[in-house]
Backbone as a chain_set.jsonl record, in Angstrom:
{"seq": "MASTFKNAGMSVVTTDDANANLYTASGVTAVIHALYISNKSSTNTAEVDVKVTTDGGSTFYYVGKGLFIDVNNTLILDKPINLETNDILRVVGNLNVDSSAPDLETYASILEIS", "coords": {"N": [[145.19, 42.221, 60.188], [144.332, 39.023, 59.23], [145.317, 36.461, 57.012], [144.165, 33.674, 55.241], [144.552, 30.686, 53.462], [142.2, 28.85, 51.628], [140.364, 26.002, 50.433], [137.829, 24.937, 48.195], [135.475, 22.615, 47.035], [133.305, 20.682, 44.878], [130.798, 18.455, 43.499], [129.231, 19.455, 40.571], [125.964, 20.731, 40.416], [122.688, 20.763, 38.801], [120.699, 22.434, 39.534], [119.687, 25.704, 40.074], [120.131, 26.873, 42.779], [120.664, 27.084, 46.363], [122.091, 24.698, 46.619], [123.951, 24.783, 44.649], [125.898, 26.458, 45.489], [129.214, 27.081, 45.749], [131.001, 28.418, 47.406], [130.833, 30.565, 50.228], [131.496, 33.719, 51.479], [131.732, 33.882, 54.5], [131.639, 36.052, 57.05], [134.093, 37.094, 56.328], [136.266, 38.768, 53.945], [137.095, 37.779, 50.621], [139.257, 36.368, 48.117], [138.929, 34.778, 45.146], [141.247, 32.927, 43.75], [141.63, 31.113, 41.667], [139.478, 29.163, 39.628], [138.509, 25.966, 38.92], [136.916, 23.905, 36.638], [135.901, 20.779, 35.896], [135.116, 18.539, 33.312], [134.111, 15.397, 33.511], [133.098, 13.567, 31.795], [133.4, 11.244, 29.107], [132.041, 11.309, 26.8], [130.119, 13.398, 26.483], [130.015, 16.896, 25.839], [130.093, 19.677, 28.11], [128.183, 22.251, 29.699], [128.3, 25.215, 31.564], [127.404, 27.582, 34.117], [128.738, 30.346, 35.847], [128.368, 32.231, 38.709], [128.134, 35.166, 40.8], [127.129, 36.754, 43.852], [126.347, 39.963, 45.141], [125.036, 40.785, 47.304], [124.579, 39.031, 49.376], [123.042, 36.916, 48.442], [120.598, 37.474, 47.141], [120.598, 38.661, 44.572], [122.157, 37.596, 41.677], [125.051, 37.755, 39.569], [126.414, 37.099, 36.404], [129.563, 35.636, 35.993], [130.514, 33.999, 34.137], [128.67, 32.723, 31.457], [127.021, 29.994, 30.061], [129.36, 28.506, 29.499], [131.386, 26.38, 27.663], [132.694, 23.113, 28.079], [134.87, 20.815, 26.903], [134.862, 17.21, 26.301], [136.349, 15.198, 28.82], [137.955, 17.329, 29.859], [139.204, 20.434, 31.3], [138.076, 23.554, 32.439], [139.569, 26.598, 33.224], [139.309, 29.343, 35.234], [141.221, 31.943, 35.789], [141.516, 34.532, 36.668], [141.321, 36.906, 39.304], [138.504, 36.834, 41.526], [136.795, 38.929, 43.472], [135.31, 38.827, 46.649], [132.997, 40.161, 48.939], [132.05, 40.263, 52.441], [129.679, 37.741, 53.072], [129.098, 37.378, 50.372], [128.499, 35.17, 47.592], [129.737, 32.436, 45.708], [128.649, 30.724, 42.951], [128.16, 27.753, 41.082], [126.691, 26.343, 38.332], [125.586, 23.616, 36.518], [124.449, 22.983, 33.192], [121.833, 21.048, 31.727], [122.621, 18.26, 29.614], [122.329, 17.878, 26.016], [120.846, 15.558, 25.572], [119.255, 15.55, 27.795], [120.415, 14.496, 30.06], [122.191, 14.694, 33.176], [125.125, 16.68, 33.512], [128.545, 15.566, 33.982], [130.294, 16.91, 36.122], [132.872, 18.487, 38.045], [133.993, 20.897, 40.437], [136.491, 23.141, 41.658], [137.937, 25.455, 43.866], [140.481, 27.843, 44.55], [141.158, 29.762, 47.263], [141.63, 32.864, 48.954], [141.166, 33.963, 52.109], [140.417, 36.89, 53.956], [140.53, 38.285, 57.037]], "CA": [[144.452, 41.412, 59.236], [144.828, 37.663, 59.033], [145.031, 35.876, 55.701], [144.133, 32.22, 55.291], [144.221, 30.026, 52.213], [141.141, 27.845, 51.741], [139.976, 25.282, 49.23], [136.43, 24.517, 48.151], [135.22, 21.764, 45.882], [132.024, 19.975, 44.9], [130.22, 18.011, 42.238], [128.359, 20.525, 40.092], [124.558, 20.364, 40.3], [121.974, 21.443, 37.715], [119.667, 23.295, 40.098], [120.195, 27.041, 40.372], [119.71, 27.223, 44.13], [121.758, 27.031, 47.345], [122.88, 23.481, 46.409], [124.994, 25.108, 43.672], [126.86, 27.383, 46.093], [130.529, 26.495, 45.991], [131.677, 29.101, 48.495], [130.247, 31.773, 50.795], [132.47, 34.482, 52.276], [131.065, 34.062, 55.796], [132.38, 36.842, 58.031], [135.405, 37.474, 55.798], [136.346, 39.081, 52.526], [137.838, 36.676, 50.006], [139.669, 36.457, 46.721], [138.996, 33.495, 44.454], [142.435, 33.029, 42.899], [141.401, 30.313, 40.467], [138.331, 28.265, 39.661], [138.693, 24.868, 37.969], [135.691, 23.135, 36.414], [136.304, 19.624, 35.095], [134.107, 17.686, 32.692], [134.623, 14.036, 33.638], [132.475, 12.711, 30.788], [134.191, 10.927, 27.917], [131.153, 11.327, 25.635], [129.32, 14.622, 26.351], [130.529, 18.197, 26.238], [129.315, 20.213, 29.226], [127.96, 23.697, 29.721], [128.219, 25.624, 32.962], [127.284, 29.001, 34.444], [129.415, 30.754, 37.076], [127.732, 33.47, 39.141], [128.424, 35.685, 42.137], [126.168, 37.697, 44.38], [126.965, 41.076, 45.861], [124.12, 41.194, 48.372], [124.307, 37.914, 50.27], [122.269, 35.832, 47.848], [119.347, 37.847, 46.488], [120.817, 38.968, 43.159], [123.393, 37.02, 41.154], [125.581, 38.294, 38.323], [127.221, 36.096, 35.711], [130.985, 35.772, 35.707], [130.561, 33.284, 32.872], [127.376, 32.114, 31.144], [127.066, 29.058, 28.943], [130.748, 28.167, 29.202], [131.483, 24.997, 27.207], [133.873, 22.343, 28.481], [134.949, 19.63, 26.062], [134.948, 15.936, 27.013], [137.609, 14.947, 29.539], [138.725, 18.561, 29.834], [139.008, 21.333, 32.429], [138.041, 24.997, 32.204], [140.207, 27.294, 34.333], [139.126, 30.793, 35.325], [142.366, 32.267, 36.632], [141.542, 35.943, 37.054], [140.731, 36.996, 40.643], [137.124, 37.232, 41.782], [136.769, 39.475, 44.834], [134.042, 38.671, 47.343], [132.855, 40.823, 50.219], [131.387, 39.429, 53.438], [128.404, 37.107, 52.722], [128.954, 37.132, 48.94], [128.45, 33.746, 47.277], [130.175, 31.949, 44.396], [127.742, 29.632, 42.572], [128.475, 27.085, 39.825], [125.513, 25.572, 37.938], [125.699, 22.908, 35.252], [123.249, 22.918, 32.367], [121.568, 19.696, 31.265], [123.137, 17.903, 28.3], [121.331, 17.869, 24.938], [119.978, 14.388, 25.757], [118.595, 15.787, 29.083], [121.112, 13.888, 31.185], [122.975, 15.632, 33.972], [126.552, 16.66, 33.173], [129.434, 14.954, 34.969], [131.204, 18.021, 36.374], [133.366, 18.818, 39.377], [134.638, 22.201, 40.484], [137.418, 23.363, 42.772], [138.383, 26.85, 43.936], [141.579, 28.228, 45.414], [140.589, 30.956, 47.871], [142.338, 33.562, 50.011], [140.254, 34.672, 53.007], [141.048, 37.97, 54.704], [139.649, 38.631, 58.161]], "C": [[145.108, 40.052, 59.075], [144.41, 37.167, 57.662], [145.147, 34.363, 55.812], [143.784, 31.671, 53.918], [143.215, 28.926, 52.478], [140.961, 27.173, 50.391], [138.494, 24.959, 49.334], [136.248, 23.673, 46.907], [133.871, 21.079, 46.015], [131.731, 19.392, 43.524], [129.212, 19.071, 41.823], [126.943, 19.981, 39.915], [123.899, 21.157, 39.171], [120.831, 22.313, 38.227], [120.287, 24.623, 40.502], [119.63, 27.499, 41.717], [120.906, 27.067, 45.063], [122.618, 25.775, 47.205], [124.035, 23.731, 45.446], [126.044, 26.074, 44.225], [128.159, 26.656, 46.391], [131.184, 27.106, 47.223], [130.885, 30.334, 48.913], [131.29, 32.436, 51.672], [131.827, 34.852, 53.608], [131.966, 34.8, 56.779], [133.771, 37.271, 57.592], [135.227, 38.095, 54.417], [137.235, 38.003, 51.915], [138.186, 37.005, 48.571], [139.717, 35.031, 46.179], [140.159, 33.63, 43.479], [142.249, 32.275, 41.594], [140.21, 29.41, 40.706], [138.528, 27.242, 38.552], [137.374, 24.117, 37.86], [136.031, 22.022, 35.437], [135.098, 18.846, 34.6], [134.665, 16.276, 32.685], [134.04, 13.088, 32.596], [133.419, 12.465, 29.617], [133.339, 10.955, 26.657], [130.421, 12.648, 25.42], [130.121, 15.867, 26.692], [129.629, 18.711, 27.359], [129.208, 21.721, 29.092], [127.7, 24.103, 31.163], [128.07, 27.143, 33.062], [128.014, 29.242, 35.767], [128.854, 32.12, 37.454], [128.229, 33.874, 40.52], [127.299, 36.624, 42.546], [126.925, 38.799, 45.108], [126.102, 41.532, 47.031], [123.724, 40.031, 49.271], [123.379, 36.857, 49.711], [120.993, 36.204, 47.139], [119.506, 38.04, 44.981], [122.165, 38.419, 42.73], [123.75, 37.663, 39.823], [126.503, 37.254, 37.706], [128.682, 36.527, 35.605], [131.241, 35.085, 34.37], [129.236, 32.589, 32.65], [127.52, 31.208, 29.933], [128.481, 28.7, 28.526], [130.827, 26.684, 28.831], [132.791, 24.372, 27.657], [133.842, 21.043, 27.681], [135.074, 18.363, 26.917], [136.334, 15.774, 27.626], [138.529, 16.164, 29.568], [138.381, 19.414, 31.052], [139.041, 22.777, 31.962], [138.638, 25.661, 33.434], [139.925, 28.787, 34.202], [140.191, 31.271, 36.301], [142.541, 33.76, 36.9], [140.836, 36.067, 38.4], [139.268, 37.428, 40.622], [137.08, 37.672, 43.236], [135.373, 39.338, 45.418], [134.077, 39.434, 48.654], [132.123, 39.883, 51.173], [129.987, 39.033, 52.975], [128.159, 36.97, 51.223], [129.109, 35.634, 48.667], [128.966, 33.509, 45.868], [129.348, 30.71, 44.08], [128.144, 29.09, 41.207], [127.317, 26.141, 39.5], [125.764, 24.922, 36.585], [124.38, 22.927, 34.506], [123.079, 21.5, 31.852], [122.159, 19.487, 29.877], [121.997, 17.882, 27.285], [120.364, 16.707, 25.106], [119.242, 14.419, 27.097], [119.251, 15.087, 30.258], [121.919, 14.959, 31.921], [124.439, 15.554, 33.564], [127.361, 16.031, 34.308], [130.568, 15.936, 35.243], [131.63, 18.081, 37.833], [134.018, 20.188, 39.307], [135.455, 22.337, 41.761], [137.865, 24.82, 42.711], [139.529, 26.995, 44.919], [141.253, 29.623, 45.946], [141.54, 31.544, 48.917], [141.302, 34.329, 50.823], [141.037, 35.713, 53.799], [140.075, 38.386, 55.805], [140.273, 39.713, 59.019]], "O": [[146.307, 39.956, 58.813], [143.294, 37.419, 57.207], [146.095, 33.838, 56.395], [142.835, 32.13, 53.282], [143.353, 28.161, 53.432], [141.353, 27.704, 49.352], [137.971, 24.735, 50.425], [136.801, 23.979, 45.851], [133.353, 20.913, 47.119], [132.331, 19.782, 42.523], [128.423, 19.532, 42.647], [126.745, 18.911, 39.341], [124.483, 22.106, 38.649], [120.074, 22.87, 37.431], [121.302, 24.653, 41.197], [118.775, 28.382, 41.786], [122.039, 26.931, 44.601], [123.773, 25.782, 47.632], [125.0, 22.967, 45.43], [126.97, 26.462, 43.513], [128.191, 25.723, 47.194], [131.842, 26.408, 47.994], [130.339, 31.052, 48.076], [131.902, 31.782, 52.517], [131.428, 35.998, 53.816], [132.94, 34.238, 57.28], [134.55, 37.764, 58.409], [134.171, 37.965, 53.797], [138.036, 37.385, 52.615], [137.52, 37.798, 47.904], [140.452, 34.185, 46.69], [140.066, 34.362, 42.494], [142.664, 32.746, 40.535], [139.961, 28.954, 41.822], [138.694, 27.602, 37.387], [136.784, 23.736, 38.872], [136.403, 22.281, 34.293], [134.181, 18.535, 35.361], [135.596, 15.983, 31.935], [134.444, 11.927, 32.522], [134.144, 13.363, 29.19], [133.832, 10.664, 25.567], [130.124, 12.994, 24.276], [130.823, 15.904, 27.703], [128.513, 18.219, 27.53], [130.037, 22.371, 28.454], [126.975, 23.426, 31.891], [128.548, 27.887, 32.205], [127.917, 28.435, 36.692], [128.855, 33.049, 36.647], [128.684, 33.04, 41.303], [126.613, 37.208, 41.707], [128.019, 38.576, 45.628], [126.396, 42.541, 47.673], [122.646, 40.046, 49.865], [122.961, 35.967, 50.453], [120.342, 35.325, 46.574], [118.644, 37.627, 44.205], [123.192, 38.729, 43.333], [122.877, 38.062, 39.053], [127.28, 36.607, 38.408], [128.987, 37.642, 35.181], [132.071, 35.528, 33.577], [128.724, 31.93, 33.555], [128.073, 31.606, 28.908], [128.773, 28.6, 27.334], [130.384, 25.828, 29.598], [133.848, 25.001, 27.624], [132.891, 20.268, 27.779], [135.357, 18.441, 28.112], [137.345, 16.157, 27.038], [139.731, 16.049, 29.333], [137.398, 19.157, 31.747], [139.915, 23.177, 31.192], [138.265, 25.333, 34.561], [140.259, 29.412, 33.195], [140.083, 31.035, 37.505], [143.616, 34.192, 37.317], [139.832, 35.389, 38.618], [138.854, 38.264, 39.819], [137.308, 36.863, 44.135], [134.381, 39.683, 44.777], [135.059, 39.37, 49.394], [131.635, 38.831, 50.761], [129.206, 39.879, 52.539], [127.098, 36.485, 50.83], [129.772, 34.923, 49.422], [128.675, 34.275, 44.95], [129.343, 29.751, 44.853], [128.433, 29.854, 40.286], [126.997, 25.249, 40.286], [126.114, 25.6, 35.619], [123.314, 22.891, 35.12], [124.065, 20.819, 31.568], [122.197, 20.409, 29.063], [120.827, 17.87, 27.666], [119.177, 16.851, 24.814], [118.66, 13.41, 27.496], [118.693, 15.084, 31.355], [122.277, 15.99, 31.352], [124.943, 14.464, 33.294], [126.907, 15.975, 35.451], [131.656, 15.821, 34.679], [130.855, 17.769, 38.737], [134.528, 20.595, 38.264], [135.15, 21.736, 42.791], [138.137, 25.35, 41.634], [139.551, 26.363, 45.975], [141.089, 30.561, 45.166], [142.175, 30.807, 49.672], [140.639, 35.229, 50.307], [142.155, 35.466, 54.251], [138.944, 38.787, 55.533], [139.679, 40.133, 60.012]]}, "num_chains": 1, "name": "protein.A"}
């Protein structure tokens, strides 16, 4: 078994579709060691959903729903999330109260096992 450390990062989108997929365990099993979600706004709090699928993308389950991130702050999920082959980690931002898109970035520290 080979183990490889990977990183994944993206600007968080507000559409709950494939554009919100941060990481897919393609042909490997993986452990998400930590997930960092940063709110870059200096005026608006942000709300985010974190989901995983266990069937390659048909059904998602919430790891965190409606998680609030204060202005200029970072939310850290530091408990492992185990993914099997083809499982997906998705991060979706929710629109701000004024209907503007949140200013969020996310980064994951990942261990792939093949």
